[in-house]
C-alpha positions, 0 to 999 in steps of 0.5 A, spaced: 666 923 397 673 924 400 673 920 405 672 926 411 668 922 416 672 916 415 677 921 418 674 922 423 674 915 424 679 914 424 682 920 429 678 917 434 680 910 433 687 913 433 687 917 439 684 911 442 690 906 441 694 912 442 693 912 449 692 905 451 698 900 453 695 895 449 690 892 445 685 887 443 682 888 436 675 884 437 675 888 442 676 894 440 672 893 434 667 892 439 667 898 443 668 903 438 663 900 434 658 903 440 662 908 441 660 910 434 653 909 434 650 914 440 652 919 434 646 918 429 649 925 425 656 922 424 653 914 423 649 916 417 654 921 414 658 915 415 654 909 412 653 915 406 659 915 403 661 907 405 654 906 401 657 909 395 662 905 391 657 898 395 651 902 390 656 904 385 658 896 384 651 893 384 648 897 381 653 896 376 652 889 377 645 890 375 646 894 368 650 887 366 644 883 367 639 887 364 643 887 357 641 880 358 634 880 360 631 879 353 634 873 353 631 871 358 632 868 366 635 863 364 640 867 361 642 871 365 644 867 369 647 863 366 650 870 364 652 872 371 656 864 372 660 865 365 664 873 365 667 876 370 668 883 372 675 885 372 674 893 375 670 896 370 669 891 364 667 885 363 670 879 360 668 872 359 671 867 362 676 864 357 678 871 357 681 872 365 683 865 363 688 867 359 690 874 363 691 870 369 695 866 366 698 871 364 698 874 371 700 869 374 707 868 375 709 872 382 714 876 378 711 877 372 708 884 378 713 884 384 714 891 384 720 891 388 723 897 391 730 900 390 732 908 391 727 912 392 721 908 387 719 902 386 721 898 378 718 891 376 723 885 378 722 884 370 725 889 368 730 892 373 738 892 372 743 888 376 746 895 380 738 896 381 737 890 385 742 890 389 740 896 391 733 893 393 737 887 396 742 892 401 734 895 403 732 889 404 740 886 408 739 893 412 732 891 415 733 884 416 739 887 420 734 892 423 728 886 425 733 882 428 737 887 432 730 889 436 729 881 436 735 881 440 734 886 443 727 884 445 731 877 448 735 881 453 730 886 456 726 879 457 732 876 461 734 882 465 725 883 467 723 874 469 716 874 469 715 883 471 713 889 466 720 892 464 716 898 466 718 894 474 725 893 473 728 900 467 725 906 466 724 908 459 731 912 459 734 906 461 732 902 456 734 907 450 741 906 455 741 899 453 739 899 446 744 904 445 749 900 449 748 894 443 748 899 437 755 899 438 
């Protein structure tokens, strides 16, 4: 499936959120579900689209169990607990633990952005590490500036709302002034 029906729901969500000043996710989730409950055609298509990967997974598990059914129910239950599924592959607990140990260090799997791509951290050279550090520093500086901007506005408005004290243009002027 191509996600067409999930896209339809996502587009509706995007439109609804853009029209709001704030969103409380649990309430918004209930509201969204209630909205789409009225559209049985879409619900059926969305369910079919969403169930396909779930049914595939369940069928694969049942097939795995069936290979060991000849050894009896006890062995089938033992199999379910003695093996671990990794993607499309079933591996023994020992193999899983071996693989987990190999990848347990966060830096062996860490992918870091530098320039125009992501690199495995352990395979980065000094130039790539410096580029990544510069990118992170720039993002950090932006976040710190934005926090200081919010604090400035908060100090100006007191207990009210931004829109009661400033127009969007005035807020933009303060932003520009603080950037200088």
